C-alpha positions in Angstrom: -20.7 -27.3 -79.9 -22.4 -26.9 -76.1 -23.1 -23.9 -74.0 -23.5 -23.9 -70.1 -24.1 -20.9 -68.4 -23.6 -20.8 -64.5 -24.3 -19.0 -61.3 -21.3 -18.2 -59.9 -23.3 -17.5 -56.8 -26.5 -16.7 -55.9 -26.0 -13.0 -54.4 -25.1 -11.7 -57.3 -24.9 -11.7 -61.1 -21.9 -13.2 -62.8 -22.0 -16.5 -64.0 -19.4 -18.7 -65.6 -20.2 -19.4 -69.1 -18.1 -23.0 -70.0 -18.1 -23.3 -74.6 -17.6 -26.9 -75.0 -15.7 -27.5 -71.8 -12.8 -26.4 -73.3 -13.0 -22.8 -72.9 -14.4 -20.4 -69.6 -16.0 -16.8 -70.0 -17.4 -14.4 -67.1 -20.2 -12.7 -67.9 -21.2 -9.7 -65.7 -24.2 -7.5 -65.7 -23.3 -3.2 -65.1 -22.9 -1.8 -62.3 -26.0 0.1 -63.5 -28.0 -3.2 -63.5 -27.3 -3.8 -59.6 -24.4 -6.2 -61.6 -21.1 -5.4 -60.1 -19.0 -4.6 -63.7 -16.5 -7.1 -63.5 -17.4 -9.3 -66.6 -18.9 -8.1 -70.1 -22.5 -8.8 -70.1 -24.4 -10.8 -72.8 -24.3 -7.3 -75.3 -21.1 -7.4 -75.1 -20.9 -10.5 -75.9 -22.9 -10.3 -78.8 -20.9 -7.2 -80.4 -17.5 -8.9 -79.5 -19.1 -12.0 -82.2 -19.8 -9.7 -84.7 -16.4 -8.5 -84.6 -14.2 -11.7 -84.3 -16.2 -13.0 -87.3 -15.3 -9.6 -89.2 -11.4 -9.8 -88.4 -10.9 -13.4 -88.8 -12.7 -13.7 -92.0 -10.8 -11.1 -93.4 -7.6 -12.3 -92.4 -8.4 -16.2 -93.5 -9.5 -13.9 -97.1 -6.8 -12.2 -96.9 -4.0 -15.7 -96.7 -6.0 -17.6 -98.9 -6.0 -14.6 -101.8 -1.6 -13.9 -101.3 -3.2 -10.6 -99.9 -0.1 -8.3 -97.1 -2.4 -8.1 -94.9 -0.6 -8.0 -91.1 -3.0 -7.5 -89.4 -6.7 -6.4 -89.0 -9.0 -4.6 -86.0 -12.4 -4.0 -85.8 -14.0 -1.1 -83.1 -17.5 -1.8 -82.4 -20.0 -0.3 -81.1 -23.6 0.2 -80.8 -26.5 2.3 -80.1 -29.1 0.3 -78.1 -31.9 3.6 -77.1 -34.1 1.9 -79.0 -33.8 -1.6 -79.0 -36.8 -2.6 -77.9 -39.2 -0.7 -80.4 -37.1 -3.5 -82.0 -33.8 -1.4 -83.2 -30.0 -1.8 -83.0 -27.7 -0.6 -85.0 -24.8 -1.1 -84.8 -21.5 0.3 -86.4 -18.4 -1.6 -87.5 -14.6 0.0 -88.1 -12.2 -2.3 -90.1 -8.8 -1.3 -89.6 -6.7 -2.6 -92.0 -3.0 -3.0 -90.8 -0.5 -4.2 -94.4 1.0 -2.8 -97.9 -2.7 -2.8 -99.1 -3.8 -1.3 -102.4 -6.7 1.0 -102.8 -9.3 -2.3 -104.2 -7.5 -4.8 -101.9 -8.7 -3.3 -98.8 -12.0 -2.4 -101.2 -12.0 -5.9 -101.3 -11.6 -6.6 -97.8 -14.6 -4.2 -96.7 -16.8 -6.3 -98.4 -15.6 -9.9 -96.8 -16.3 -8.5 -94.1 -19.3 -7.5 -94.6 -20.0 -11.2 -95.6 -19.0 -12.7 -93.0 -21.2 -15.4 -91.0 -21.9 -13.9 -87.7 -22.8 -10.0 -89.8 -25.3 -12.7 -92.4 -26.7 -13.6 -89.3 -27.4 -11.4 -87.7 -28.9 -9.1 -90.8 -30.6 -11.6 -93.1 -31.4 -15.4 -91.3 -34.6 -15.2 -88.4 -33.3 -16.5 -86.0 -36.0 -19.3 -83.3 -35.9 -19.4 -80.2 -37.1 -22.9 -77.7 -36.6 -22.2 -73.8 -36.5 -25.3 -71.9 -37.1 -26.7 -68.3 -35.0 -29.6 -67.4 -36.4 -32.0 -66.0 -32.3 -32.0 -64.0 -32.4 -31.9 -60.1 -33.2 -29.7 -57.9 -31.3 -28.0 -55.6 -31.6 -24.6 -53.5 
């Protein structure tokens, strides 16, 4: 998989995000940081990734185990006030739709907490190497 982020204009913070040359997203800085606030900023995508992973994981599990789930919503929020100290507490509120027993609801909550991105965000040490391209330079 490849993700390419490219500046749209030299006088704004808007960037195009291409995922595998198939899916286009836009990102921008919030107005409070000098951007236009015209698109989600990177923290929004981080939080959205967690919510999407939980929703997809729960839906997939329910289908595999014949649990009568008819829909799921995940509301993700965070407190970034201490991010610079290394703390980024997040809350994911899971709403399950369908006629479900208490046991099924508890099982789906456990599954949501084991989604791949939840694990990645809480149990894996991530390392990032930033390299400079040797490609052509343009103005």
